[in-house]
VEXLUM-407225 format. One line per 10 residues: number of its first residue (from 0); their letters; for each residue x, z, y negated of N, C-alpha, C. Coordinates in steps of 0.1 Angstrom, whole numbers. Example, Ala and Ser with C-alpha at 12.3 -4.5 7.8 and 13.67 -1.06 7.14 Angstrom:
residues 2
0 = as = 132,78,57,123,78,45,132,78,33 | 128,71,22,137,71,11,129,79,0 $
END
This chain:
residues 186
0 = xxxxxxxxxx = 1799,807,-2282,1788,815,-2289,1778,819,-2278 | 1775,811,-2268,1766,815,-2258,1772,826,-2249 | 1785,825,-2247,1791,836,-2239,1790,849,-2245 | 1791,849,-2259,1790,862,-2266,1776,867,-2265 | 1766,858,-2266,1752,863,-2264,1750,868,-2250 | 1755,861,-2240,1754,865,-2226,1760,879,-2224 | 1772,881,-2231,1779,894,-2230,1770,904,-2237 | 1764,901,-2248,1755,911,-2255,1743,914,-2246 | 1737,903,-2239,1726,905,-2230,1730,915,-2219 | 1742,912,-2213,1747,921,-2202,1749,935,-2207 $
10 = xxxxxxxxxx = 1754,937,-2219,1756,950,-2225,1742,957,-2227 | 1733,949,-2232,1719,955,-2234,1713,959,-2221 | 1715,950,-2210,1709,953,-2197,1716,966,-2192 | 1729,967,-2193,1736,979,-2189,1731,991,-2196 | 1730,990,-2209,1725,1002,-2217,1711,1005,-2213 | 1702,995,-2210,1689,997,-2205,1689,1004,-2192 | 1697,1000,-2183,1698,1006,-2170,1703,1021,-2171 | 1712,1023,-2180,1717,1037,-2182,1706,1046,-2188 | 1699,1040,-2198,1688,1048,-2205,1677,1050,-2195 | 1674,1041,-2186,1663,1043,-2176,1668,1053,-2166 $
20 = xxxxxxxxxx = 1681,1053,-2163,1686,1063,-2153,1685,1077,-2160 | 1689,1078,-2173,1688,1091,-2179,1673,1096,-2180 | 1665,1086,-2184,1650,1090,-2185,1645,1094,-2171 | 1649,1087,-2160,1645,1091,-2147,1650,1105,-2144 | 1662,1108,-2147,1668,1121,-2144,1660,1132,-2152 | 1658,1129,-2165,1650,1139,-2173,1636,1141,-2167 | 1630,1130,-2163,1617,1131,-2158,1617,1139,-2145 | 1627,1137,-2136,1628,1145,-2124,1630,1160,-2127 | 1638,1163,-2137,1640,1177,-2141,1627,1183,-2146 | 1620,1175,-2155,1607,1180,-2160,1597,1182,-2149 $
30 = xxxxxxxxxx = 1597,1173,-2139,1587,1174,-2128,1591,1186,-2120 | 1604,1188,-2117,1608,1200,-2110,1604,1213,-2117 | 1606,1213,-2130,1602,1225,-2138,1587,1227,-2138 | 1580,1216,-2138,1565,1217,-2137,1561,1223,-2123 | 1568,1218,-2113,1565,1223,-2099,1568,1238,-2098 | 1580,1242,-2104,1583,1257,-2104,1573,1265,-2112 | 1569,1259,-2123,1558,1266,-2131,1545,1267,-2123 | 1541,1256,-2117,1529,1257,-2109,1530,1267,-2097 | 1542,1268,-2091,1544,1278,-2081,1542,1292,-2086 | 1548,1294,-2098,1547,1307,-2105,1532,1310,-2108 $
40 = xxxxxxxxxx = 1526,1299,-2113,1511,1301,-2116,1504,1305,-2104 | 1506,1298,-2093,1499,1301,-2080,1503,1315,-2076 | 1516,1319,-2077,1520,1332,-2073,1513,1343,-2082 | 1513,1340,-2095,1506,1349,-2104,1491,1350,-2100 | 1485,1339,-2097,1471,1339,-2094,1468,1348,-2081 | 1477,1346,-2071,1476,1354,-2059,1478,1369,-2062 | 1488,1372,-2071,1490,1385,-2075,1478,1391,-2082 | 1472,1383,-2091,1460,1387,-2098,1449,1390,-2088 | 1447,1381,-2079,1437,1383,-2069,1439,1396,-2061 | 1452,1398,-2058,1455,1410,-2050,1452,1423,-2059 $
50 = xxxxxxxxxx = 1455,1422,-2072,1452,1433,-2081,1437,1435,-2082 | 1430,1425,-2083,1415,1426,-2084,1410,1432,-2071 | 1415,1429,-2060,1410,1435,-2047,1414,1450,-2047 | 1426,1453,-2051,1430,1467,-2051,1421,1475,-2061 | 1418,1469,-2072,1410,1476,-2082,1396,1479,-2077 | 1391,1469,-2070,1377,1471,-2064,1378,1482,-2053 | 1388,1482,-2045,1390,1492,-2035,1390,1506,-2041 | 1398,1507,-2052,1399,1520,-2059,1386,1524,-2064 | 1378,1515,-2070,1365,1518,-2075,1356,1524,-2064 | 1356,1517,-2053,1347,1522,-2041,1352,1536,-2037 $
60 = xxxxxxxxxx = 1365,1538,-2036,1370,1550,-2031,1368,1562,-2041 | 1369,1559,-2054,1370,1570,-2064,1359,1568,-2075 | 1347,1571,-2071,1336,1570,-2081,1338,1580,-2093 | 1344,1591,-2090,1346,1601,-2100,1356,1597,-2111 | 1365,1587,-2107,1374,1582,-2117,1370,1568,-2122 | 1357,1565,-2121,1352,1552,-2124,1354,1549,-2139 | 1352,1558,-2147,1354,1555,-2162,1368,1552,-2165 | 1377,1561,-2159,1391,1559,-2162,1396,1546,-2157 | 1392,1543,-2145,1396,1530,-2138,1390,1518,-2146 | 1377,1520,-2150,1371,1510,-2158,1378,1506,-2171 $
70 = xxxxxxxxxx = 1383,1517,-2178,1392,1514,-2189,1405,1507,-2185 | 1410,1512,-2174,1423,1506,-2169,1421,1491,-2165 | 1409,1489,-2159,1406,1475,-2155,1404,1466,-2167 | 1397,1472,-2177,1395,1464,-2189,1409,1460,-2195 | 1417,1470,-2196,1431,1467,-2201,1438,1457,-2192 | 1437,1459,-2179,1444,1450,-2170,1438,1436,-2171 | 1425,1435,-2172,1419,1422,-2173,1423,1415,-2186 | 1424,1423,-2197,1429,1417,-2209,1444,1412,-2207 | 1452,1420,-2200,1466,1415,-2198,1466,1403,-2189 | 1457,1403,-2179,1456,1391,-2170,1452,1379,-2178 $
80 = xxxxxxxxxx = 1442,1381,-2186,1437,1369,-2194,1449,1365,-2203 | 1456,1374,-2209,1467,1371,-2217,1478,1363,-2210 | 1481,1368,-2197,1490,1361,-2189,1485,1347,-2185 | 1472,1346,-2182,1466,1333,-2179,1467,1324,-2191 | 1464,1329,-2202,1464,1321,-2214,1479,1316,-2217 | 1488,1326,-2215,1503,1322,-2217,1507,1311,-2207 | 1503,1313,-2195,1506,1303,-2184,1500,1290,-2188 | 1487,1290,-2191,1481,1278,-2195,1487,1271,-2207 | 1492,1279,-2216,1499,1273,-2228,1512,1267,-2224 | 1519,1274,-2215,1532,1269,-2210,1530,1256,-2202 $
90 = xxxxxxxxxx = 1519,1256,-2194,1516,1244,-2186,1512,1232,-2196 | 1505,1236,-2206,1501,1225,-2216,1513,1220,-2223 | 1522,1229,-2227,1534,1224,-2233,1543,1215,-2224 | 1544,1220,-2211,1551,1211,-2202,1545,1198,-2200 | 1531,1198,-2198,1524,1185,-2197,1526,1176,-2209 | 1525,1183,-2221,1527,1175,-2233,1541,1169,-2234 | 1551,1177,-2230,1565,1173,-2231,1567,1162,-2221 | 1562,1163,-2209,1563,1153,-2199,1557,1140,-2203 | 1545,1141,-2209,1538,1129,-2214,1546,1123,-2225 | 1551,1131,-2234,1559,1126,-2246,1571,1119,-2241 $
100 = xxxxxxxxxx = 1578,1125,-2231,1590,1119,-2226,1587,1106,-2218 | 1576,1106,-2211,1572,1094,-2204,1568,1083,-2213 | 1561,1087,-2224,1557,1077,-2234,1569,1071,-2241 | 1578,1080,-2245,1591,1076,-2251,1599,1067,-2242 | 1599,1070,-2229,1607,1062,-2220,1600,1048,-2219 | 1586,1048,-2218,1579,1035,-2217,1581,1027,-2230 | 1580,1034,-2241,1582,1027,-2254,1596,1021,-2255 | 1606,1029,-2251,1620,1024,-2251,1622,1012,-2241 | 1616,1014,-2230,1617,1003,-2220,1610,990,-2225 | 1598,992,-2231,1591,980,-2237,1600,974,-2248 $
110 = xxxxxxxxxx = 1606,982,-2257,1614,977,-2268,1626,970,-2262 | 1633,975,-2252,1644,969,-2246,1640,956,-2239 | 1629,956,-2232,1624,944,-2226,1621,933,-2237 | 1616,937,-2248,1613,928,-2259,1626,922,-2265 | 1636,931,-2267,1649,927,-2271,1656,917,-2262 | 1655,921,-2249,1661,912,-2239,1654,898,-2239 | 1640,898,-2240,1633,886,-2240,1636,878,-2252 | 1638,884,-2264,1642,877,-2276,1656,871,-2274 | 1665,879,-2269,1679,873,-2267,1679,862,-2257 | 1671,864,-2246,1670,853,-2236,1664,841,-2242 $
120 = xxxxxxxxxx = 1654,842,-2251,1647,831,-2257,1658,824,-2267 | 1665,832,-2274,1676,827,-2283,1686,819,-2275 | 1690,825,-2263,1700,818,-2255,1694,805,-2249 | 1682,805,-2246,1676,792,-2241,1675,782,-2252 | 1671,787,-2264,1671,777,-2276,1685,772,-2279 | 1695,781,-2278,1709,776,-2281,1713,766,-2270 | 1709,769,-2257,1713,760,-2247,1706,746,-2249 | 1693,747,-2252,1686,734,-2255,1692,726,-2266 | 1695,734,-2277,1701,727,-2289,1715,721,-2285 | 1723,729,-2277,1736,724,-2273,1734,711,-2264 $
130 = xxxxxxxxxx = 1724,712,-2255,1722,700,-2246,1717,688,-2255 | 1709,691,-2265,1704,680,-2273,1715,673,-2281 | 1724,682,-2287,1736,677,-2295,1745,669,-2285 | 1747,675,-2273,1756,668,-2264,1750,655,-2260 | 1737,654,-2257,1731,641,-2254,1733,631,-2266 | 1731,636,-2278,1732,627,-2290,1747,622,-2291 | 1756,632,-2289,1770,628,-2290,1774,618,-2279 | 1769,620,-2267,1771,612,-2256,1766,598,-2259 | 1754,597,-2264,1748,584,-2268,1756,577,-2278 | 1760,585,-2289,1769,579,-2299,1782,574,-2293 $
140 = xxxxxxxxxx = 1788,581,-2284,1800,577,-2278,1798,564,-2270 | 1787,564,-2262,1784,552,-2254,1782,540,-2263 | 1775,542,-2275,1773,531,-2284,1786,527,-2290 | 1794,536,-2294,1808,533,-2299,1816,526,-2289 | 1815,530,-2277,1823,523,-2266,1818,509,-2264 | 1805,507,-2265,1799,494,-2263,1804,485,-2275 | 1803,491,-2287,1808,483,-2299,1822,479,-2298 | 1831,489,-2293,1845,486,-2292,1847,476,-2281 | 1840,477,-2270,1841,467,-2259,1837,453,-2264 | 1826,453,-2272,1822,440,-2278,1832,434,-2287 $
150 = xxxxxxxxxx = 1838,443,-2296,1849,439,-2305,1861,434,-2297 | 1864,441,-2286,1876,438,-2278,1873,424,-2272 | 1861,422,-2266,1858,409,-2260,1858,398,-2270 | 1853,401,-2282,1853,391,-2293,1867,388,-2297 | 1876,398,-2298,1890,396,-2302,1897,388,-2291 | 1894,391,-2278,1900,383,-2267,1896,369,-2268 | 1882,366,-2270,1877,353,-2272,1884,346,-2283 | 1885,353,-2295,1891,347,-2307,1906,344,-2304 | 1912,353,-2297,1927,351,-2294,1928,339,-2285 | 1919,338,-2275,1920,327,-2265,1918,313,-2273 $
160 = xxxxxxxxxx = 1908,313,-2282,1905,301,-2290,1917,297,-2299 | 1923,308,-2305,1935,305,-2313,1946,300,-2305 | 1948,306,-2293,1958,301,-2284,1956,287,-2279 | 1944,283,-2276,1941,269,-2273,1944,260,-2284 | 1939,264,-2296,1942,256,-2308,1957,255,-2311 | 1964,266,-2309,1978,265,-2311,1985,256,-2301 | 1980,257,-2288,1986,249,-2277,1983,234,-2280 | 1971,231,-2285,1967,217,-2288,1976,212,-2300 | 1977,220,-2310,1985,217,-2322,1999,215,-2318 | 2004,224,-2309,2018,223,-2305,2020,210,-2296 $
170 = xxxxxxxxxx = 2010,207,-2288,2012,195,-2280,2011,182,-2289 | 2002,183,-2299,2002,172,-2309,2015,170,-2316 | 2021,182,-2320,2034,182,-2327,2045,176,-2318 | 2044,180,-2305,2055,175,-2296,2053,160,-2294 | 2040,156,-2293,2038,142,-2292,2043,134,-2304 | 2041,140,-2316,2046,133,-2328,2061,133,-2328 | 2067,144,-2324,2082,145,-2324,2087,134,-2314 | 2080,133,-2303,2084,124,-2292,2083,110,-2298 | 2073,106,-2305,2071,93,-2311,2082,90,-2321 | 2085,101,-2329,2095,99,-2339,2108,97,-2333 $
180 = xxxxxx = 2112,103,-2322,2124,101,-2315,2124,87,-2309 | 2113,83,-2304,2113,70,-2298,2115,59,-2309 | 2110,61,-2321,2112,52,-2332,2126,52,-2336 | 2132,64,-2337,2146,65,-2341,2155,60,-2330 | 2151,61,-2318,2160,56,-2307,2158,40,-2307 | 2148,35,-2310,2146,21,-2309,2152,14,-2320 $
END
């Protein structure tokens, strides 16, 4: 019964190790995706900064097209803000996903630790119960052996007494027979 529990514990440990490995791999992929997204964000920010510099240069160079460029800039700024908002939303989703996966992994790890601790506690309790029963049975066997030794010693003593009594009776009988033969011979 203990071997089965130990096998179950080993199976749970193996499953835990596999789950942790899968969680680590997922976490690595998510972190890599987050890094790629951050690089894209940084690249977009540099692009935005470059665009803003170009727009300012165009404004200085072409005052006569200022209204047209102003409208274009307003449109471009709206697009930039939209892109920034989209990027921030994507980053927030990635961060949320990473946190959720991390929390799920931690919860699963805690649950598996609890299961393992419960199984380990059960195994310890079983081992203690087995040791207690073994000690009780060993004490009973020793007691029984002592009782049998006592009975055997008593039986040997009784047998020795019976043998002495028989020997004495037999000697008395032989002495009687010898006297009878002496009377008959005389």
